[in-house]
N, C-alpha and C positions, 0 to 999 in steps of 0.2 A: 910757905903758908899761903893758901888761897883764900880769898874772901868773896862772899856774895855781896851784892849791892847793899844789903841790909846790915852789913857790918859783921856778919858771922865769920869767925876765923876758924879755918880747918887746919889741924895740925897733923901732918903725915908722919908715919914711922920713917926713921932713917934706917938704912940697912943694919947698922950696928945696934939699934934699939931693941930689936926683936930677937933676943938671944935664944929662944926656944926653937927658932927656925920657922920656915914658912908653914902655914896651916895647910892641912890636907886639901888638895884641890886648888890652892891658890898659887902654887909655885909656877904653874904654866901661865898665870895671868900677871905675875909680878913683872914690872918693868923698871929698869934702873935701880934695882935692889929694893924697891919699895913694894910693900904688899898692897893689894887693892882695897884697903880700908884704912881708916884713920886711927891715930893714937887717941885723938880727942877733938872736941869742938868747943870753942868759946863763943858764948852768945852774949852780946852786949845787953846792958840793962835797958828796960823799956821795950824789949822785943816780946811778941806774943808767941807762946808755945802752943802748938796744936798737937794733941795726943790722939793718935788714930788707933782704934780698936784692931784686934787681930783680923787680918784679911786672909781668906782661904781660896783655894783654887776653884775655878768654874768647871762644870761638867764639860768634857770634850767628846765623850762617847755616850750618847743617850741610849744606845742599845745595851750597854753594860749595866749590871746592878749598881744602883746609886750609892752603895756602901762598899764598892770595890775600887782598887787602885786603877783598874782598867777604865773606869768611868772618868778618872781625872788625869791619868798619865803618870809617867815616872817623875822623879824629883825635878829634873830639868824642865819638863813640860808644865808641871805644877807651879814651879817658881816663876816661869814666864807668865802664866795665868794670874798668879797672885800679884805680881808686880804690875801687870796691866790693870787689874782691879784696883790696886792702890793708886795708880796713876789716874784712873777715872774718879776715885774719891777725892783726890787732891784737886783735880780740875773743878769738881763741884764746889769746893771751898775757895776757889780762886788761887790755888797753889799749883806748883809743878814739882817734878821729881828733884829739881835743883834746890828746892826749899827743904828737903829732908835733911836731917842732921843725925838721926839715930834709927837703927833697925834692931829689933829683937827677933831673931829667927828661930823658930821651933821646927826641927826636922825629926821625922819618925824614921827609924831604921827600915831600910828597904829589904823586903824578903829576898829579892833578886841578888842582893849583896850580902847575904848571910846575916841580915839584921843590922848591918852598919849603915849609918846615915850616908847619903850620897853627897859628900862635900864637893866633889868635882862637878857633878851635875848642877848643884846649886850655884857654884862659882861661875860656871859657863853662862848660866842665865843672868846672874847678877851683872856680869861684865857687859851685857847688852844694854843695861840701863844706867850704869854708873861708870865714870871715868872714860867716857867716850868723847869723840869730837863734838857731838851734838849736846851732850850733857856731861861736862868734865868733872863735876863735883863728886867726891866720894862721901861716904857717911861713916860715922862711928857705928860699929855693929858687933853683935854677939850672936853666935850660932850655938844652939844646944840640941842634943839629941834627947827626945822625950819618948816615953813608952807608947803614947798614942795621943790622938787628937779626937775631937768630938765625933767626927765621921771616920770610920775605920779605913776609908779609901783615901783620906788625906795624908800626904807625906810632908806637907809644908803649911805653916801658918806664920804670918809676919805682922808684928806690931810696929808702929812707926811714930816718930816725933818729927814734926816740921816746925819751921820758924817763919813767922809772918812779920 
């Protein structure tokens, strides 16, 4: 169980806890039998919760139509962009990625994958921000596939909860 300085307790899955098996895209990221997300988080009384609205990807190709996937990139590129945007929002609030305790991830099915969400692309991007040497904390998270988001070019939107 890892703790932040503010007393947050992070409860990892043990290998035997997750009987349905690794989530799609996470098997290659798992280490020591643990999945790269948490079973849960305990937040001590008196801590301030910061609820962050859904963050969406920035435009990476200004020559493409602004309602196209090409304007924002594939799920991997969009997730990197969304997490960078989230990181900037946290910094404006005096927080960091290590203060996050929960992510709600909305993924649209990728036409290049026959309409299936790109769990592997999301997980590769997630692994650049969480569970690293620089930022070892993981978060409780949920990924869901949705029919669509506000902009038809978006494949990723992420809501977050941080603790101060």
